C-alpha positions in Angstrom: 25.2 -1.1 67.5 25.6 2.5 66.4 23.3 3.6 63.6 25.0 5.4 60.6 23.6 7.2 57.6 24.7 7.2 54.0 27.9 9.0 53.1 27.9 11.8 50.6 29.8 9.6 48.1 27.1 6.9 48.4 24.3 9.4 47.8 26.1 10.8 44.7 26.6 7.3 43.3 22.9 6.5 43.9 21.8 9.8 42.2 24.2 9.0 39.2 22.7 5.5 38.8 19.1 6.9 39.0 20.0 9.5 36.3 21.3 6.8 34.0 18.2 4.7 34.5 15.8 7.6 33.9 17.8 8.7 30.8 17.7 5.2 29.3 13.9 4.9 29.9 13.3 8.5 28.6 15.4 7.8 25.5 13.5 4.6 24.8 10.1 6.3 25.2 11.2 9.3 23.0 12.3 7.0 20.3 9.0 5.1 20.4 7.0 8.3 20.3 9.1 9.6 17.3 8.5 6.4 15.4 4.8 6.6 16.1 4.6 10.3 15.1 6.6 9.7 11.9 4.4 6.7 11.0 1.2 8.8 11.5 2.7 11.6 9.3 3.6 9.1 6.6 0.1 7.7 6.7 -1.4 11.2 6.3 0.9 11.8 3.3 -0.2 8.5 1.6 -3.8 9.3 2.2 -3.4 12.8 0.8 -1.6 11.6 -2.3 -4.2 8.9 -2.9 -7.0 11.4 -2.6 -5.3 14.0 -4.9 -4.4 11.4 -7.6 -7.9 9.9 -7.6 -9.4 13.4 -8.0 -7.1 14.3 -10.9 -7.5 10.9 -12.5 -11.3 11.1 -12.4 -11.2 14.6 -13.9 -9.0 13.4 -16.8 -10.9 10.2 -17.4 -14.0 12.4 -17.9 -12.4 14.8 -20.3 -14.9 16.6 -22.5 -14.9 16.1 -26.2 -17.2 18.8 -27.6 -19.6 18.5 -30.5 -18.4 20.4 -33.6 -20.1 23.6 -34.8 -21.5 23.8 -38.3 -18.6 26.0 -39.4 -16.2 23.3 -38.3 -17.3 20.7 -40.8 -14.6 19.6 -43.1 -14.9 19.7 -46.9 -15.8 16.1 -47.0 -18.5 16.6 -44.4 -16.7 14.8 -41.7 -17.1 16.4 -38.3 -14.0 17.6 -36.4 -14.2 17.3 -32.6 -13.5 20.4 -30.5 -11.0 20.2 -27.6 -9.7 22.4 -24.9 -6.7 21.0 -23.1 -3.7 23.2 -22.0 -0.9 21.8 -19.9 2.0 24.2 -19.2 5.5 23.2 -17.9 6.6 25.4 -14.9 9.4 25.2 -12.4 9.7 26.8 -8.9 13.0 26.5 -7.0 14.2 23.9 -9.6 11.2 21.7 -9.0 8.3 21.0 -11.3 5.1 23.0 -10.5 3.1 22.3 -13.7 -0.4 23.7 -14.4 -3.2 22.0 -16.3 -6.6 23.3 -17.7 -9.1 21.3 -19.6 -12.9 20.7 -20.0 -14.3 17.8 -18.2 -17.7 16.2 -17.3 -16.4 15.7 -13.7 -18.0 18.9 -12.3 -18.2 19.0 -8.5 -20.9 21.2 -7.0 -21.1 22.2 -3.3 -24.5 23.8 -3.7 -27.6 22.3 -2.2 -30.5 21.1 -4.4 -30.3 20.2 -8.0 -26.8 19.7 -9.4 -25.9 21.8 -12.4 -25.0 19.8 -15.4 -22.7 20.3 -18.3 -18.9 20.3 -19.0 -16.7 22.4 -16.7 -13.3 23.9 -17.0 -11.0 22.2 -14.5 -7.8 23.9 -13.6 -4.9 22.6 -11.4 -2.3 25.0 -10.2 0.1 25.4 -7.3 1.3 28.2 -5.0 4.9 28.2 -3.6 5.6 29.0 0.1 9.1 30.5 0.3 9.3 29.8 4.1 8.6 26.1 3.9 9.8 25.7 0.3 6.7 23.6 -0.3 3.8 23.8 -2.8 0.1 23.9 -2.2 -2.1 22.4 -4.9 -5.4 24.0 -5.9 -8.3 22.8 -8.1 -10.7 25.2 -9.8 -13.9 24.0 -11.2 -16.2 26.3 -13.3 -19.1 25.3 -15.5 -18.3 26.0 -19.2 -21.1 28.6 -19.6 -19.8 30.6 -16.7 -16.8 32.9 -16.7 -13.8 31.0 -15.4 -11.4 32.8 -12.9 -8.0 34.0 -14.0 -5.2 31.4 -14.2 -3.9 30.6 -10.7 -7.0 31.9 -8.9 -10.4 30.8 -7.6 -9.5 27.3 -6.7 -10.1 25.2 -3.6 -7.3 23.6 -1.6 -6.6 20.0 -2.7 -3.4 19.1 -0.9 -0.4 20.8 0.8 3.3 20.0 1.5 4.1 19.1 -2.1 7.7 19.1 -3.3 6.8 18.9 -6.9 3.9 18.4 -9.3 4.7 17.1 -12.8 2.4 16.3 -15.8 3.8 14.3 -18.8 1.7 14.0 -21.9 1.9 11.2 -24.4 0.9 11.4 -28.1 -0.6 8.6 -30.1 2.9 7.4 -31.1 3.8 7.1 -27.4 6.3 10.1 -27.4 6.4 12.1 -24.1 5.9 15.9 -24.0 6.3 18.2 -21.0 3.5 20.5 -22.2 0.4 20.3 -24.4 -1.9 22.9 -26.0 -4.8 22.0 -28.2 -5.3 25.7 -29.1 -2.0 25.9 -31.0 -3.2 24.5 -34.2 -0.3 22.0 -34.6 0.0 18.2 -33.9 -1.2 18.9 -30.3 -4.6 20.1 -31.6 -5.9 16.7 -30.5 -6.0 15.4 -27.0 -3.0 13.4 -25.7 -3.5 9.7 -25.6 -2.3 9.4 -22.0 -1.3 11.7 -19.1 1.2 10.7 -16.4 0.9 12.5 -13.0 3.8 12.6 -10.6 3.7 14.1 -7.1 6.4 14.4 -4.5 6.2 14.9 -0.7 8.9 15.5 1.9 10.0 12.3 3.6 10.4 12.9 7.3 12.2 9.6 7.8 14.7 10.4 5.1 14.7 14.0 3.8 17.1 13.1 1.0 14.6 10.7 -0.5 11.2 12.4 -1.0 8.1 10.3 -1.3 7.0 10.0 -4.9 3.6 9.0 -6.2 2.9 8.4 -9.8 -0.1 7.3 -11.9 -1.2 7.4 -15.5 -4.6 8.1 -17.1 -5.6 7.1 -20.6 -7.8 9.7 -22.3 -10.8 8.8 -24.4 
């Protein structure tokens, strides 16, 4: 019996079938890896948002209500409390990028040894990256008896990849306000009764639907 090899047509058919099988397997693995990667990214975003909201909430819950000076006594002898709470409404690229400054007992010190005590001026602000079109959130923390840095400077990185940061302030009647300033001498000379915080992050699984995280903090 005469031995015969494979014809060119048979080899081409075998190669074609092998390519189909390899492509199918590679596609399945690629899809699996993409799902795993996207899930890990989503998990990191959830962890980042939870950490940032917990930090802001703790600072707000510890807002400082100062003792009045003698010159601030009313005619009837009743003491007026002193406040410092300034929230400004800002937008960058049609997205909210609000800032907030206030006095709080929630001072965080990174120095070794005895922790300094007293109220501190807490400041939250963002910086916009034109290349990525994302915001980076910073937190500045300066003891009240020290000179605070200029607005938008001197903070430590809190979180990145933000799409927006929005603060909403509620008065004692429950009405919402986009800004608040206790130094203005009007109805907002008192602290808001509640602050709502909203943060948005890009959703890698569905870019048209950013991930939104919202919480509210009642002020003392």
